[in-house]
PASEBA-1860 file (N, C-alpha, C; in nm, 3 decimals):
! residues 95
1> MRPECWGH> -0.353/-1.502/0.397/-0.219/-1.456/0.423/-0.156/-1.551/0.524 ~ -0.032/-1.582/0.501/0.040/-1.674/0.591/0.062/-1.607/0.727 ~ 0.053/-1.683/0.836/0.067/-1.625/0.970/0.196/-1.544/0.990 ~ 0.306/-1.586/0.931/0.430/-1.509/0.951/0.425/-1.371/0.885 ~ 0.324/-1.347/0.802/0.308/-1.216/0.738/0.210/-1.127/0.815 ~ 0.143/-1.182/0.914/0.046/-1.104/0.991/0.117/-0.996/1.071 ~ 0.048/-0.884/1.090/0.098/-0.779/1.178/0.201/-0.686/1.118 ~ 0.222/-0.694/0.987/0.320/-0.607/0.921/0.255/-0.499/0.836
9> GFATRATV> 0.122/-0.494/0.833/0.051/-0.392/0.757/0.029/-0.425/0.611 ~ 0.062/-0.548/0.569/0.047/-0.584/0.428/-0.099/-0.579/0.383 ~ -0.190/-0.633/0.463/-0.331/-0.635/0.425/-0.388/-0.494/0.418 ~ -0.351/-0.409/0.513/-0.399/-0.271/0.510/-0.344/-0.199/0.388 ~ -0.216/-0.214/0.360/-0.155/-0.148/0.244/-0.220/-0.195/0.114 ~ -0.242/-0.325/0.101/-0.306/-0.379/-0.020/-0.448/-0.325/-0.035 ~ -0.520/-0.315/0.077/-0.656/-0.262/0.074/-0.656/-0.116/0.031 ~ -0.568/-0.036/0.087/-0.559/0.106/0.052/-0.525/0.123/-0.096
17> LALDRARE> -0.432/0.043/-0.147/-0.396/0.051/-0.289/-0.515/0.014/-0.378 ~ -0.589/-0.089/-0.340/-0.707/-0.129/-0.417/-0.813/-0.019/-0.414 ~ -0.831/0.045/-0.299/-0.928/0.154/-0.288/-0.884/0.274/-0.372 ~ -0.754/0.304/-0.373/-0.703/0.413/-0.457/-0.732/0.385/-0.604 ~ -0.712/0.262/-0.644/-0.739/0.223/-0.784/-0.887/0.239/-0.815 ~ -0.973/0.195/-0.724/-1.117/0.208/-0.744/-1.158/0.355/-0.754 ~ -1.096/0.441/-0.673/-1.122/0.585/-0.681/-1.085/0.639/-0.819 ~ -0.967/0.601/-0.866/-0.919/0.647/-0.996/-1.012/0.603/-1.109
25> EGRRRWVR> -1.060/0.480/-1.102/-1.148/0.429/-1.207/-1.284/0.498/-1.204 ~ -1.330/0.538/-1.086/-1.453/0.615/-1.073/-1.582/0.544/-1.111 ~ -1.583/0.413/-1.113/-1.704/0.340/-1.152/-1.797/0.312/-1.035 ~ -1.748/0.324/-0.916/-1.829/0.296/-0.797/-1.819/0.412/-0.699 ~ -1.925/0.434/-0.625/-1.924/0.538/-0.523/-1.892/0.480/-0.385 ~ -1.944/0.360/-0.356/-1.932/0.301/-0.224/-1.863/0.165/-0.229 ~ -1.791/0.133/-0.124/-1.733/0.000/-0.104/-1.779/-0.048/0.032 ~ -1.818/-0.176/0.038/-1.859/-0.234/0.166/-1.769/-0.349/0.201
33> AIPAVGNA> -1.747/-0.368/0.328/-1.674/-0.483/0.381/-1.757/-0.539/0.494 ~ -1.764/-0.671/0.502/-1.849/-0.733/0.603/-1.773/-0.848/0.669 ~ -1.669/-0.816/0.749/-1.596/-0.921/0.821/-1.673/-0.966/0.946 ~ -1.648/-1.088/0.987/-1.709/-1.141/1.109/-1.676/-1.049/1.227 ~ -1.771/-1.034/1.316/-1.752/-0.949/1.433/-1.626/-0.989/1.510 ~ -1.600/-1.118/1.521/-1.485/-1.167/1.597/-1.353/-1.165/1.522 ~ -1.353/-1.121/1.398/-1.229/-1.119/1.320/-1.160/-0.983/1.341 ~ -1.086/-0.975/1.450/-1.023/-0.848/1.489/-0.931/-0.793/1.381
41> ASNAVCRK> -0.854/-0.878/1.316/-0.757/-0.832/1.216/-0.828/-0.768/1.096 ~ -0.931/-0.833/1.044/-1.002/-0.779/0.929/-1.076/-0.651/0.965 ~ -1.132/-0.645/1.085/-1.198/-0.522/1.129/-1.097/-0.409/1.144 ~ -0.977/-0.440/1.190/-0.872/-0.338/1.203/-0.830/-0.286/1.066 ~ -0.822/-0.374/0.966/-0.789/-0.330/0.830/-0.894/-0.231/0.783 ~ -1.021/-0.262/0.804/-1.129/-0.171/0.763/-1.114/-0.034/0.830 ~ -1.090/-0.035/0.960/-1.076/0.090/1.035/-0.958/0.170/0.984 ~ -0.842/0.106/0.968/-0.721/0.174/0.924/-0.732/0.226/0.781
49> AGFTLLGA> -0.810/0.157/0.699/-0.826/0.198/0.559/-0.928/0.310/0.542 ~ -0.994/0.349/0.652/-1.084/0.464/0.646/-1.231/0.431/0.633 ~ -1.268/0.304/0.647/-1.409/0.267/0.641/-1.481/0.319/0.765 ~ -1.612/0.337/0.753/-1.698/0.376/0.864/-1.779/0.255/0.907 ~ -1.777/0.224/1.036/-1.854/0.112/1.089/-2.000/0.153/1.101 ~ -2.088/0.082/1.031/-2.231/0.111/1.037/-2.300/0.032/1.148 ~ -2.241/-0.082/1.187/-2.298/-0.163/1.294/-2.289/-0.310/1.260 ~ -2.337/-0.392/1.351/-2.334/-0.537/1.332/-2.462/-0.581/1.260
57> VEVEYPVG> -2.445/-0.681/1.173/-2.558/-0.734/1.096/-2.547/-0.886/1.092 ~ -2.656/-0.951/1.058/-2.658/-1.094/1.035/-2.648/-1.115/0.884 ~ -2.551/-1.194/0.840/-2.536/-1.224/0.698/-2.528/-1.375/0.679 ~ -2.564/-1.420/0.562/-2.555/-1.561/0.531/-2.420/-1.588/0.465 ~ -2.333/-1.657/0.538/-2.202/-1.693/0.486/-2.142/-1.804/0.568 ~ -2.104/-1.914/0.505/-2.137/-1.949/0.367/-2.286/-1.976/0.352 ~ -2.327/-2.009/0.231/-2.468/-2.033/0.203/-2.525/-2.133/0.304 ~ -2.637/-2.094/0.364/-2.703/-2.180/0.461/-2.660/-2.159/0.605
65> TMMRANDW> -2.561/-2.072/0.628/-2.511/-2.046/0.762/-2.517/-1.896/0.791 ~ -2.583/-1.860/0.901/-2.590/-1.719/0.940/-2.469/-1.683/1.024 ~ -2.417/-1.564/1.001/-2.297/-1.516/1.070/-2.320/-1.372/1.113 ~ -2.272/-1.338/1.233/-2.278/-1.200/1.281/-2.153/-1.129/1.228 ~ -2.174/-1.017/1.159/-2.062/-0.947/1.096/-2.075/-0.797/1.117 ~ -1.963/-0.729/1.108/-1.964/-0.583/1.110/-1.981/-0.533/0.968 ~ -2.069/-0.435/0.952/-2.097/-0.374/0.822/-2.019/-0.244/0.813 ~ -1.915/-0.244/0.731/-1.829/-0.126/0.711/-1.858/-0.067/0.573
73> RLDLGATR> -1.851/0.066/0.562/-1.874/0.132/0.434/-1.771/0.242/0.414 ~ -1.728/0.258/0.288/-1.632/0.362/0.252/-1.687/0.438/0.132 ~ -1.686/0.570/0.140/-1.730/0.657/0.032/-1.609/0.689/-0.056 ~ -1.603/0.632/-0.176/-1.491/0.657/-0.265/-1.490/0.800/-0.319 ~ -1.605/0.868/-0.309/-1.612/1.006/-0.355/-1.558/1.106/-0.254 ~ -1.539/1.062/-0.131/-1.487/1.151/-0.026/-1.336/1.163/-0.040 ~ -1.281/1.265/0.020/-1.136/1.282/0.021/-1.074/1.167/0.099 ~ -0.965/1.115/0.049/-0.897/1.005/0.116/-0.846/1.052/0.252
81> PAPRRPPS> -0.876/0.975/0.359/-0.830/1.016/0.491/-0.677/1.008/0.501 ~ -0.623/1.093/0.585/-0.478/1.089/0.609/-0.444/0.957/0.677 ~ -0.328/0.899/0.645/-0.291/0.774/0.711/-0.275/0.792/0.860 ~ -0.310/0.690/0.935/-0.293/0.696/1.080/-0.149/0.663/1.114 ~ -0.090/0.746/1.193/0.049/0.723/1.234/0.055/0.716/1.385 ~ 0.145/0.633/1.435/0.157/0.626/1.581/0.209/0.760/1.634 ~ 0.171/0.795/1.756/0.222/0.921/1.811/0.374/0.917/1.822 ~ 0.434/1.034/1.808/0.581/1.037/1.818/0.623/1.012/1.962
89> SPPPAPR> 0.744/0.969/1.976/0.796/0.940/2.111/0.815/1.070/2.186 ~ 0.797/1.069/2.317/0.819/1.190/2.395/0.969/1.223/2.393 ~ 1.001/1.350/2.410/1.144/1.386/2.412/1.213/1.322/2.531 ~ 1.343/1.300/2.519/1.415/1.240/2.631/1.416/1.333/2.753 ~ 1.418/1.274/2.868/1.420/1.353/2.993/1.556/1.423/3.005 ~ 1.555/1.547/3.059/1.682/1.618/3.078/1.770/1.544/3.180 ~ 1.901/1.558/3.164/1.994/1.491/3.256/2.040/1.582/3.365
END
């Protein structure tokens, strides 16, 4: 994704839509994501899309190179979590 598109929720929305499609198709029970531990944006997409963090693991990526990554898992058979919304603003102070 181009940097000017970062921070607008596009990756999270695309991930949620893909997960919805996978749920509808019903061919898989689980989805895993394994972003690098230091990749804050990809880890945030996983969290916002409803994945559960299982912990950090060592994976080979690319071939021949070991990388520390977070192991995320999502149960497609579970009820879809409600979207996370920012808290509403407090009411204005009385005058």
